[in-house]
MILUM-788312 format. One record per residue (C-alpha): residue number from 1; residue in three letters; chain; x, y, z. Coordinates in steps of 0.1 Angstrom, whole numbers, plus 5000, padded with zeros to 4 digits. Layout:
seq_type_mol_c1_c2_c3
NUM_Ala_A_X_Y_Z
...
END
This chain:
seq_type_mol_c1_c2_c3
1_Unk_A_1636_3176_8925
2_Unk_A_1623_3158_8894
3_Unk_A_1625_3121_8896
4_Unk_A_1629_3097_8867
5_Unk_A_1629_3059_8870
6_Unk_A_1637_3036_8841
7_Unk_A_1620_3002_8841
8_Unk_A_1626_2968_8822
9_Unk_A_1619_2933_8832
10_Unk_A_1647_2923_8857
11_Unk_A_1666_2955_8862
12_Unk_A_1699_2941_8851
13_Unk_A_1703_2950_8815
14_Unk_A_1682_2977_8798
15_Unk_A_1670_2998_8826
16_Unk_A_1704_3002_8844
17_Unk_A_1719_3009_8811
18_Unk_A_1692_3038_8804
19_Unk_A_1698_3050_8840
20_Unk_A_1736_3053_8835
21_Unk_A_1732_3070_8800
22_Unk_A_1705_3095_8811
23_Unk_A_1723_3103_8843
24_Unk_A_1753_3112_8823
25_Unk_A_1732_3134_8800
26_Unk_A_1717_3151_8830
27_Unk_A_1752_3158_8845
28_Unk_A_1765_3171_8813
29_Unk_A_1736_3195_8811
30_Unk_A_1743_3208_8846
31_Unk_A_1710_3196_8859
32_Unk_A_1722_3170_8884
33_Unk_A_1709_3192_8912
34_Unk_A_1674_3192_8897
35_Unk_A_1670_3156_8884
36_Unk_A_1674_3123_8900
37_Unk_A_1677_3091_8880
38_Unk_A_1672_3054_8890
39_Unk_A_1659_3022_8877
40_Unk_A_1639_2991_8886
41_Unk_A_1624_2959_8872
42_Unk_A_1588_2948_8867
43_Unk_A_1599_2915_8884
44_Unk_A_1621_2908_8914
45_Unk_A_1639_2878_8901
46_Unk_A_1673_2897_8904
47_Unk_A_1667_2920_8934
48_Unk_A_1701_2928_8951
49_Unk_A_1722_2917_8921
50_Unk_A_1745_2940_8903
51_Unk_A_1739_2948_8865
52_Unk_A_1747_2920_8840
53_Unk_A_1784_2919_8832
54_Unk_A_1777_2925_8795
55_Unk_A_1758_2956_8805
56_Unk_A_1787_2969_8826
57_Unk_A_1812_2960_8798
58_Unk_A_1793_2980_8771
59_Unk_A_1787_3010_8793
60_Unk_A_1825_3011_8805
61_Unk_A_1836_3008_8770
62_Unk_A_1815_3038_8760
63_Unk_A_1827_3057_8791
64_Unk_A_1796_3055_8813
65_Unk_A_1797_3047_8850
66_Unk_A_1773_3025_8868
67_Unk_A_1768_3016_8905
68_Unk_A_1738_2992_8905
69_Unk_A_1717_2968_8927
70_Unk_A_1686_2954_8910
71_Unk_A_1651_2961_8926
72_Unk_A_1616_2956_8918
73_Unk_A_1593_2986_8910
74_Unk_A_1565_2991_8936
75_Unk_A_1531_3007_8929
76_Unk_A_1537_3029_8961
77_Unk_A_1567_3046_8942
78_Unk_A_1544_3064_8919
79_Unk_A_1537_3091_8946
80_Unk_A_1574_3100_8945
81_Unk_A_1582_3098_8908
82_Unk_A_1576_3123_8882
83_Unk_A_1582_3101_8852
84_Unk_A_1585_3064_8848
85_Unk_A_1602_3053_8816
86_Unk_A_1595_3018_8801
87_Unk_A_1619_3001_8779
88_Unk_A_1593_2981_8757
89_Unk_A_1556_2981_8752
90_Unk_A_1551_2951_8778
91_Unk_A_1566_2972_8805
92_Unk_A_1546_3001_8795
93_Unk_A_1514_2981_8798
94_Unk_A_1524_2965_8830
95_Unk_A_1533_2997_8847
96_Unk_A_1502_3015_8836
97_Unk_A_1482_2986_8851
98_Unk_A_1500_2989_8883
99_Unk_A_1495_3024_8886
100_Unk_A_1471_3033_8915
101_Unk_A_1454_3063_8897
102_Unk_A_1450_3076_8860
103_Unk_A_1474_3105_8870
104_Unk_A_1500_3079_8879
105_Unk_A_1494_3058_8848
106_Unk_A_1500_3091_8827
107_Unk_A_1535_3093_8842
108_Unk_A_1546_3062_8822
109_Unk_A_1563_3067_8789
110_Unk_A_1580_3045_8764
111_Unk_A_1617_3055_8762
112_Unk_A_1618_3054_8724
113_Unk_A_1589_3078_8721
114_Unk_A_1617_3104_8728
115_Unk_A_1637_3092_8699
116_Unk_A_1628_3112_8667
117_Unk_A_1640_3084_8644
118_Unk_A_1621_3055_8661
119_Unk_A_1593_3042_8642
120_Unk_A_1574_3009_8637
121_Unk_A_1593_3004_8605
122_Unk_A_1626_3001_8623
123_Unk_A_1632_2964_8634
124_Unk_A_1614_2961_8667
125_Unk_A_1596_2995_8665
126_Unk_A_1593_3015_8697
127_Unk_A_1608_2988_8720
128_Unk_A_1643_2985_8732
129_Unk_A_1649_2948_8726
130_Unk_A_1659_2927_8755
131_Unk_A_1695_2916_8751
132_Unk_A_1697_2891_8779
133_Unk_A_1695_2859_8760
134_Unk_A_1717_2871_8731
135_Unk_A_1753_2881_8724
136_Unk_A_1773_2912_8732
137_Unk_A_1758_2928_8699
138_Unk_A_1725_2930_8716
139_Unk_A_1739_2949_8745
140_Unk_A_1756_2974_8721
141_Unk_A_1723_2978_8701
142_Unk_A_1707_2985_8734
143_Unk_A_1731_3012_8742
144_Unk_A_1727_3028_8708
145_Unk_A_1689_3029_8711
146_Unk_A_1692_3044_8746
147_Unk_A_1717_3070_8735
148_Unk_A_1695_3080_8706
149_Unk_A_1664_3086_8728
150_Unk_A_1682_3103_8757
151_Unk_A_1685_3138_8742
152_Unk_A_1647_3139_8734
153_Unk_A_1640_3126_8769
154_Unk_A_1663_3152_8784
155_Unk_A_1644_3180_8764
156_Unk_A_1611_3167_8777
157_Unk_A_1623_3168_8814
158_Unk_A_1637_3203_8807
159_Unk_A_1603_3214_8794
160_Unk_A_1586_3200_8826
161_Unk_A_1611_3218_8847
162_Unk_A_1608_3250_8825
163_Unk_A_1645_3249_8818
164_Unk_A_1657_3263_8786
165_Unk_A_1667_3240_8758
166_Unk_A_1703_3248_8745
END
């Protein structure tokens, strides 16, 4: 089983959204039996809480499902994960610093690195901006960025599994 974990700050906005969207892509590709998807936060402020209601609203409006309880990422998880997807450069830096070995640090990737249209010239560049302190528009933008990167991420996971790309 190939294991992917999405990580943002508090695990109530971006990472559960990415988890939900990517899980739907995995299921649609018929790979749910080979890939597991979950999420966590770099901090534990919201542990045990559900996703932000705005995250849930935007996901439901787009047809995605989400059952979620926030949790904090632990260094010990690197042993059981194949890929750790950071939602912004700060998470990437924090996760690589937390990694017990260089091999574990190499498992950490930035989500938008899988979006062929993402570049530093576009707004916030490679980061998925944190929508928490903003309006619903920020959550909708977050969903758009996650959806844009998900096909490329799925292709990368397919390659790691030696699954053909359609």
